[in-house]
C-alpha positions in Angstrom: 4.1 43.4 162.0 3.3 46.2 164.5 0.5 44.5 166.3 -2.0 47.0 165.1 -2.2 46.0 161.4 -2.0 42.3 162.3 -4.8 42.8 164.8 -6.9 44.1 161.8 -6.0 41.0 159.8 -7.2 38.8 162.7 -10.4 40.7 163.0 -11.1 40.2 159.3 -10.7 36.4 159.7 -12.9 36.3 162.7 -15.6 38.3 160.9 -15.7 35.8 158.0 -16.0 32.8 160.3 -18.4 34.2 162.9 -20.4 36.8 160.9 -23.7 34.9 161.4 -23.6 35.3 165.2 -23.8 38.9 165.9 -23.4 38.6 169.7 -20.4 36.3 169.4 -18.9 38.5 166.8 -19.3 41.6 169.0 -17.5 39.8 171.9 -14.7 38.8 169.6 -14.4 42.2 168.1 -14.1 43.7 171.6 -11.4 41.2 172.5 -9.5 42.0 169.2 -9.5 45.7 170.0 -8.4 45.1 173.6 -5.6 42.8 172.3 -4.5 45.4 169.8 -4.3 48.1 172.5 -2.4 45.8 174.8 0.1 44.6 172.2 0.7 48.2 171.0 1.4 49.3 174.6 3.6 46.3 175.2 5.6 46.9 172.1 6.2 50.6 173.0 7.5 49.6 176.4 9.6 46.6 175.5 10.5 47.1 171.8 9.1 43.6 171.0 6.9 43.5 167.9 3.9 41.2 167.2 2.8 39.3 164.1 -0.2 37.3 163.1 0.5 33.6 162.6 -1.9 33.5 159.7 0.2 36.0 157.6 3.3 33.8 157.7 5.5 36.7 158.8 8.3 36.2 161.2 8.6 37.9 164.6 9.4 37.5 168.2 5.8 37.1 169.4 3.1 35.5 167.4 -0.7 36.0 167.8 -3.1 33.2 166.7 -6.8 33.5 166.2 -7.3 31.1 169.1 -5.8 33.7 171.4 -8.9 35.7 170.8 -11.6 33.1 170.2 -10.8 31.0 173.3 -11.7 33.0 176.4 -9.2 31.2 178.6 -6.3 31.7 176.1 -7.4 35.4 175.7 -7.3 36.0 179.4 -4.0 34.1 179.8 -2.4 36.0 176.9 -3.3 39.4 178.3 -2.1 38.4 181.7 1.2 37.3 180.3 1.7 40.5 178.3 1.0 42.6 181.5 3.5 40.6 183.6 6.2 40.8 180.9 5.6 44.5 180.3 5.8 45.3 184.1 9.0 43.2 184.3 10.5 45.0 181.3 9.7 48.4 182.7 11.0 47.5 186.2 14.3 46.2 184.6 14.6 49.5 182.6 13.9 51.9 185.5 14.6 50.1 188.8 18.0 51.7 189.2 16.7 55.1 188.2 14.0 55.6 190.8 14.4 55.1 194.6 11.5 55.4 197.1 12.8 57.3 200.1 9.5 57.2 202.0 5.9 56.0 201.6 2.9 56.4 203.7 -0.9 56.7 203.6 -3.4 59.3 205.0 -6.2 57.6 206.7 -7.6 60.9 207.9 -8.6 61.9 204.4 -12.2 60.6 204.0 -13.4 62.3 200.8 -12.7 59.3 198.6 -13.2 55.6 198.7 -9.6 55.2 197.7 -6.8 55.3 200.4 -4.7 58.4 199.7 -1.0 57.7 199.6 2.1 59.9 199.5 5.7 59.1 198.6 9.1 60.8 198.3 11.0 59.6 195.3 14.6 60.1 194.3 14.9 60.1 190.5 18.1 59.8 188.5 18.3 62.2 185.6 20.4 61.6 182.5 22.0 65.0 182.0 23.5 64.0 178.7 20.0 64.2 177.1 19.2 67.7 175.7 16.5 69.6 177.5 13.1 69.9 175.6 12.6 73.4 176.9 15.4 75.6 178.3 15.8 79.2 179.2 18.4 81.0 177.1 20.2 82.3 180.1 21.0 80.8 183.5 20.5 84.2 185.1 18.4 87.1 183.9 19.0 90.7 185.2 16.0 92.8 186.3 16.4 96.4 187.2 13.7 98.2 189.2 11.4 100.2 186.9 12.0 98.0 183.9 10.0 95.1 182.6 11.6 91.6 182.5 11.7 89.6 179.3 12.6 86.0 179.7 13.5 83.9 176.6 13.5 80.2 176.1 14.3 77.6 173.4 12.1 74.7 172.5 13.5 71.5 170.9 12.0 70.5 167.5 10.3 67.4 168.9 8.6 69.3 171.8 5.1 70.7 171.5 4.4 73.8 173.5 0.9 73.8 175.1 -1.5 76.6 174.8 -1.8 76.6 178.6 1.9 76.5 179.4 2.9 79.3 181.7 6.0 80.9 183.1 6.1 82.2 186.7 8.4 84.1 189.1 9.0 82.4 192.4 11.1 82.9 195.5 14.4 81.0 195.3 13.3 78.5 197.9 10.0 77.5 196.2 8.9 73.9 196.2 5.5 74.0 194.3 5.2 76.5 191.5 1.4 76.2 191.5 1.3 77.5 195.1 4.4 79.6 195.5 4.4 81.9 192.4 4.7 85.6 192.8 3.5 86.5 189.3 2.8 84.4 186.1 2.2 84.9 182.4 0.9 82.4 179.9 3.3 81.7 177.0 2.6 83.0 173.5 2.8 80.1 171.0 5.7 80.5 168.6 7.2 83.6 170.5 9.8 82.0 172.7 9.6 84.7 175.3 7.5 85.9 178.2 7.4 89.5 179.5 6.7 90.5 183.1 5.7 94.1 183.9 7.8 96.4 186.0 5.2 96.3 188.8 6.1 92.7 189.5 9.6 93.7 190.5 10.1 93.0 194.3 11.5 96.6 194.8 14.7 95.4 196.4 17.8 93.6 195.5 17.2 89.8 195.7 17.3 86.6 193.7 14.2 85.1 192.3 13.7 82.2 190.0 11.7 82.0 186.7 10.0 78.7 186.1 8.5 77.3 182.9 5.5 75.0 183.8 4.2 72.5 181.2 0.4 72.2 181.2 0.7 68.8 179.6 3.1 67.4 182.2 1.6 69.6 185.0 5.1 70.1 186.2 8.0 72.6 185.9 10.4 71.7 183.1 12.8 74.7 183.1 14.3 77.0 185.7 16.6 80.0 185.7 17.7 82.6 188.2 16.5 86.2 188.1 18.8 88.8 189.8 16.7 91.8 190.9 18.5 95.1 191.1 17.5 98.5 192.4 
């Protein structure tokens, strides 16, 4: 069972037993949907599948109708899932992310939430293929010419209609603020062209940055050697 289909089986059983009480049925339906979402999320994070006891199927975690009907068992079951999911995620990533600094900004008063900021050091598995990658580590750009940058996209990666490619100084830290020029990507083209007027007019090194609109972050970087 994948949790989702078993959740539907449970819902059918509850509907047959409590169909005469619409208020109770609606409450149980909401609990069933919540449990289905939680178990699906849990399974995606931990790899542990769920089954409905009523089906007689085997599995690592079993769900019984009472886990939904009894409010205390329902609350306890969801709490247990959340604790185990957090523990599984922490075990998976605790050696990959290191917090170097953490602070809050009490001087920001626009929100009822306390703004926080952190500097994280994140380990990257370089053996994994890049989803989007420029076809060259260094593009040459002569003054008076346009610049065409090309990139490859992995089969399992979806390019967003609002993805964009920008030119930045080599010491940039935030592409959203430090871009010199930008162009939106053309879906299916695999290239972005910058006009000659964007050339800095002198010999220097820039960087071209692919920014994913879905991730709201840069996903590929290459150098641009500007020539006169």
